[in-house]
C-alpha positions in Angstrom: 46.0 23.0 54.3 46.6 26.5 53.2 50.5 27.2 52.8 50.8 30.0 55.6 49.2 27.8 58.1 51.4 24.1 57.3 54.1 27.1 57.7 53.0 28.2 61.0 51.9 24.6 62.4 55.1 23.1 61.0 57.5 25.8 62.9 55.4 25.3 65.6 55.4 21.9 66.2 59.6 21.7 65.6 60.0 24.3 68.6 57.6 23.1 70.5 59.6 19.8 70.5 63.1 20.9 69.5 63.5 18.7 66.6 62.3 15.4 66.1 64.8 12.8 67.5 66.1 12.0 70.7 68.9 9.4 72.4 67.1 7.2 74.9 68.4 4.3 77.5 67.5 1.4 76.9 68.6 0.2 80.5 66.9 1.2 83.9 70.3 2.8 85.8 68.4 3.0 89.0 70.6 1.3 91.4 75.0 0.9 92.4 74.3 -2.2 90.8 72.8 -0.9 87.2 75.4 1.5 87.4 78.5 -1.1 88.2 76.9 -3.1 85.1 76.4 -0.4 82.3 79.2 1.6 83.0 82.4 1.9 85.3 83.6 -0.9 86.6 81.5 -3.3 84.5 81.7 -2.0 81.0 85.7 -2.7 81.0 85.0 -6.4 80.3 82.7 -5.4 77.6 85.8 -3.2 76.4 88.4 -6.0 76.3 85.9 -8.9 75.1 86.0 -5.7 71.9 89.4 -5.5 71.9 89.9 -9.5 71.5 87.7 -10.1 69.3 86.4 -6.8 67.1 83.2 -8.4 65.5 81.3 -8.8 68.9 80.8 -4.9 68.6 77.6 -5.3 66.9 76.5 -8.0 69.6 77.9 -5.9 72.5 77.1 -2.2 71.3 74.4 -0.3 69.8 77.0 -0.7 66.3 74.9 -3.0 64.5 71.9 -1.1 64.3 73.5 2.2 63.8 73.7 4.2 60.8 75.1 7.7 59.9 73.1 9.8 57.8 75.8 12.2 56.4 75.5 15.7 54.5 76.9 18.6 53.5 73.8 20.6 52.7 74.6 21.1 49.0 71.7 19.4 47.4 68.6 19.4 49.8 65.2 18.5 47.9 63.9 21.3 46.6 66.1 23.8 48.4 69.5 22.7 47.0 72.8 24.2 48.5 71.1 25.4 52.2 74.5 24.2 54.3 74.7 22.0 57.0 72.4 23.4 59.7 69.4 24.1 57.5 69.9 20.3 56.2 69.5 19.3 59.6 66.1 19.0 60.2 65.6 16.9 56.8 68.2 14.6 58.5 66.7 14.4 61.7 63.6 13.8 59.6 65.4 10.5 57.7 66.4 9.2 61.2 63.0 9.4 62.3 61.5 7.3 59.2 64.7 4.8 59.7 63.5 4.0 63.5 59.6 4.3 62.9 59.6 1.7 59.5 62.8 -0.3 60.3 63.8 -0.2 63.9 67.3 1.3 63.0 68.6 4.2 64.7 69.8 6.5 62.2 72.1 10.0 63.4 72.1 12.5 61.5 75.5 14.2 60.6 75.8 17.2 59.0 79.5 18.7 57.8 80.3 22.0 57.6 83.0 21.4 54.8 81.9 20.5 50.8 85.5 19.3 50.0 85.3 15.4 49.1 88.6 14.7 50.3 87.5 16.2 54.0 84.4 14.3 53.9 85.7 11.2 52.8 88.4 11.6 55.8 85.8 12.6 58.5 83.3 9.5 57.5 86.3 7.4 57.6 87.2 8.4 60.9 83.5 8.0 62.3 82.8 4.5 60.7 84.2 2.5 63.8 80.4 3.8 65.4 78.2 3.0 62.5 77.5 -0.2 60.4 76.1 1.6 57.6 76.2 4.9 56.4 73.4 6.2 54.2 75.0 9.9 52.2 72.2 12.2 51.6 71.8 15.2 49.5 75.3 15.9 48.3 75.8 17.5 44.5 77.0 15.5 41.9 79.3 14.8 40.6 81.2 15.0 43.6 78.7 12.5 45.2 79.8 9.9 42.5 83.6 10.1 43.9 82.6 10.4 47.7 80.2 7.3 47.5 83.0 5.3 45.4 85.8 6.0 47.5 83.5 5.2 50.7 82.5 2.0 49.1 86.1 0.8 48.5 87.9 2.0 51.5 85.1 1.3 54.5 83.8 -2.4 55.1 80.3 -1.5 56.2 77.5 -0.7 53.4 77.7 2.9 52.0 74.5 3.9 50.0 73.9 7.4 48.5 69.8 7.6 49.0 69.1 10.2 46.2 71.2 7.8 43.7 70.2 4.8 44.6 66.6 4.6 46.6 65.7 6.9 43.6 66.5 4.3 41.1 65.2 1.5 43.3 61.3 3.0 43.7 61.6 4.0 40.1 62.3 0.1 39.2 59.4 -1.2 41.1 56.9 1.3 39.5 57.9 0.4 36.4 57.7 -3.1 36.9 54.1 -3.0 37.8 53.2 0.2 35.5 54.9 -2.1 32.6 52.1 -5.0 33.7 49.0 -2.3 33.4 49.8 -1.2 30.0 50.8 -4.7 28.7 55.0 -3.8 27.5 58.3 -5.2 28.2 61.2 -3.9 29.7 63.1 -5.6 26.5 61.0 -3.3 24.3 59.8 -0.2 26.0 61.6 2.8 25.2 63.0 5.0 27.9 63.7 9.2 28.1 65.4 9.9 31.4 65.3 13.4 31.4 68.1 14.8 33.9 71.4 13.6 33.9 72.6 14.2 37.5 73.0 11.7 40.1 69.2 10.5 40.5 68.9 10.6 36.6 72.4 8.4 36.1 71.0 6.2 38.9 68.0 5.3 37.7 69.8 4.6 34.0 72.2 2.2 35.7 70.2 0.0 37.5 67.6 0.3 34.5 70.3 -1.2 32.6 71.5 -3.8 34.9 67.5 -5.3 35.5 66.8 -5.4 31.5 66.0 -2.3 29.8 68.1 -1.7 26.5 66.6 1.0 25.1 66.9 4.2 27.2 68.1 7.9 26.3 69.5 10.4 28.6 68.5 14.4 28.5 70.7 16.8 30.3 70.6 20.8 30.5 73.2 20.7 27.8 71.4 18.2 25.5 71.2 14.7 24.8 73.7 12.5 26.2 75.4 10.9 23.3 78.8 9.4 22.5 81.6 11.7 21.5 79.9 14.7 23.1 82.8 17.1 25.0 80.3 18.7 27.3 79.7 15.5 29.3 81.0 14.5 32.8 82.8 11.1 33.7 80.2 9.3 34.4 77.8 10.9 31.6 80.4 9.6 29.0 80.3 6.3 30.4 76.2 6.0 30.5 76.2 7.1 26.4 78.7 4.4 25.3 75.4 2.2 26.5 72.8 4.2 26.1 71.0 6.3 22.8 71.6 3.7 20.6 70.1 5.8 17.8 72.4 8.6 18.6 69.7 11.4 18.6 70.7 14.6 19.1 68.8 17.9 20.4 67.1 18.0 23.7 63.5 16.9 25.6 61.6 17.6 22.0 63.6 15.3 20.0 64.5 12.1 22.1 60.5 12.2 23.7 59.5 11.5 20.3 58.2 7.6 19.9 59.2 6.8 24.0 57.1 4.4 26.2 58.8 5.8 29.2 59.3 9.3 30.4 61.5 9.9 33.7 61.7 12.9 34.9 64.3 13.9 37.3 65.1 17.6 36.4 63.1 21.0 36.8 59.0 22.3 37.1 57.6 22.3 33.7 59.6 21.1 31.2 57.0 19.0 30.0 54.1 19.5 28.0 51.1 17.7 26.5 52.5 18.0 22.7 55.6 16.2 24.5 53.1 13.1 25.5 51.4 13.3 22.2 54.8 12.4 20.7 55.0 9.2 22.5 54.0 6.1 21.8 50.1 4.8 23.0 49.6 4.5 26.6 52.5 6.0 27.7 54.2 5.9 31.3 54.7 9.3 32.7 57.1 9.7 36.2 57.1 13.4 36.7 59.5 13.6 40.1 60.7 17.1 40.4 59.2 18.3 43.5 57.2 20.1 44.3 56.3 20.9 40.8 56.9 18.2 38.6 57.8 18.1 34.7 54.4 17.9 34.0 50.8 17.9 36.4 49.4 14.8 36.1 46.1 16.4 35.3 47.8 17.4 31.8 49.6 14.1 31.5 46.1 12.7 31.5 44.5 14.5 29.5 47.4 14.1 26.9 47.0 10.3 26.9 49.3 9.3 29.5 48.1 5.9 30.8 50.2 5.6 34.3 51.4 8.9 36.0 53.7 9.2 39.0 55.3 12.1 40.9 57.2 12.9 43.7 54.1 14.3 46.0 52.0 13.0 48.4 48.6 14.6 47.0 48.9 12.6 43.9 48.1 8.5 43.2 52.1 6.6 42.3 54.0 8.8 44.6 57.7 7.9 44.2 58.7 8.2 47.6 62.3 7.0 48.5 60.8 5.8 52.1 59.7 3.0 50.4 63.5 2.0 49.7 65.8 3.1 52.3 64.6 1.7 55.8 64.2 -2.4 54.3 67.6 -2.2 52.6 69.2 -1.1 55.4 67.5 -3.5 57.8 68.5 -6.4 55.0 72.2 -5.6 54.7 72.6 -5.2 58.8 70.9 -8.3 58.9 73.1 -10.2 56.8 76.1 -7.7 57.4 77.1 -6.7 54.1 80.1 -5.0 52.8 78.2 -3.4 50.0 75.0 -3.1 48.9 75.2 -4.5 45.5 73.1 -4.4 42.3 71.3 -7.5 42.4 70.2 -6.4 46.0 68.6 -3.1 44.7 66.7 -4.9 42.1 65.6 -7.7 44.5 64.4 -4.6 46.7 62.9 -3.3 43.6 60.7 -6.2 42.9 59.9 -6.9 47.0 58.5 -3.4 46.9 56.4 -4.1 43.5 55.4 -7.2 45.1 53.3 -5.4 47.8 50.6 -4.7 45.3 48.9 -8.0 44.0 48.2 -8.5 40.2 44.4 -7.8 41.2 45.3 -4.6 42.9 47.2 -3.2 40.1 45.7 -0.4 38.1 47.1 2.8 36.5 46.4 4.7 39.5 48.5 2.2 41.7 51.0 0.8 40.7 53.7 1.8 43.6 52.4 1.2 47.4 52.0 3.7 49.8 55.1 5.5 51.6 53.3 4.7 55.0 52.5 1.0 54.3 53.9 -0.8 57.0 54.7 -4.0 55.1 57.1 -2.1 52.7 60.3 -2.3 54.4 60.0 -5.9 55.7 59.0 -7.1 52.0 62.5 -5.1 50.9 64.7 -6.4 54.0 63.5 -9.7 53.1 64.2 -9.3 49.7 67.9 -8.0 50.7 68.4 -11.0 52.6 67.3 -13.5 49.8 69.5 -12.1 47.5 72.8 -12.4 49.7 71.7 -15.5 50.6 71.4 -17.0 47.0 75.1 -15.0 46.4 76.7 -17.0 49.0 74.9 -20.6 47.9 75.8 -19.3 44.2 79.2 -18.7 45.3 79.5 -22.5 47.5 78.2 -23.9 44.3 81.5 -22.9 41.8 
């Protein structure tokens, strides 16, 4: 579709429907009797029951299936710091996807503040309405503190999708891509270009999953021990990555790598970079809408498996594969935190949707619209929780 036509059609669609979501009633209110049950005086019995035992709120209200999508609009994909009002259509879209793929009611909350303390305070005050918090499009490094504090101070799962959703789907695609190129996570050398929220979360999850040779490259240079320019998260990762103590930038880091993961900027990779990599390299160029390198150029230079964030190429790395199922499983088991084990289980659940016979260089990750995925991820998360409970019980 031509860009001008797409723009007009998108605007017309949103104007016609005045957004993408609405609140609808689950119950009829067509008689005095029905009114007395759903509102006064009958609703007082529900309030008293919850006052006596707050845990039953999940059963007697919508809370048990309600997620807040919280943003300050500072890091909207492809747009940057557009502010809370301009972020609203993105959050509405996410709400729609929660409902379609996981049956979860998700409500967009766009905050007119960029102060971490205010955001933390507001989310804590809103928490009684929800059973999960999905943080979205909050810029780094503020997002790290906000998520960490909320995870510590709330008793419901808090999940920053730009970090962990991306990491889960990247891991899922890598698990299958490594099978295609016949390499192992223990021996594969990984270069992550971009050391912000997504890059750091990817590195953390890959380390937890058993990848051992990872190097991160930022605008300022390659993360390594002793560099003064790094923030606290980067310094922590530098202690556990780049064991060869490589310096410089992507040009130096990419030599001899097996896997390139780009969460950075358009066009920063070229065919010479690909040719410096080991045989049959895996390239995930996730800058969107313009990737670090276009698939055609990467294939021509020798890449074996290529993924992007775009829907018009094979192997789209899309967070939609993760967040509906993650929350569905977490809410089902009423967990307090989404743990690394649950994230790895989710990645394995996504990867397993593609059978060994179906795997190919052009098919290492399911379509974002594959409705089997959310169910598979939810089951994997639930089983991970059950396994942990069983292990704790036998200790």
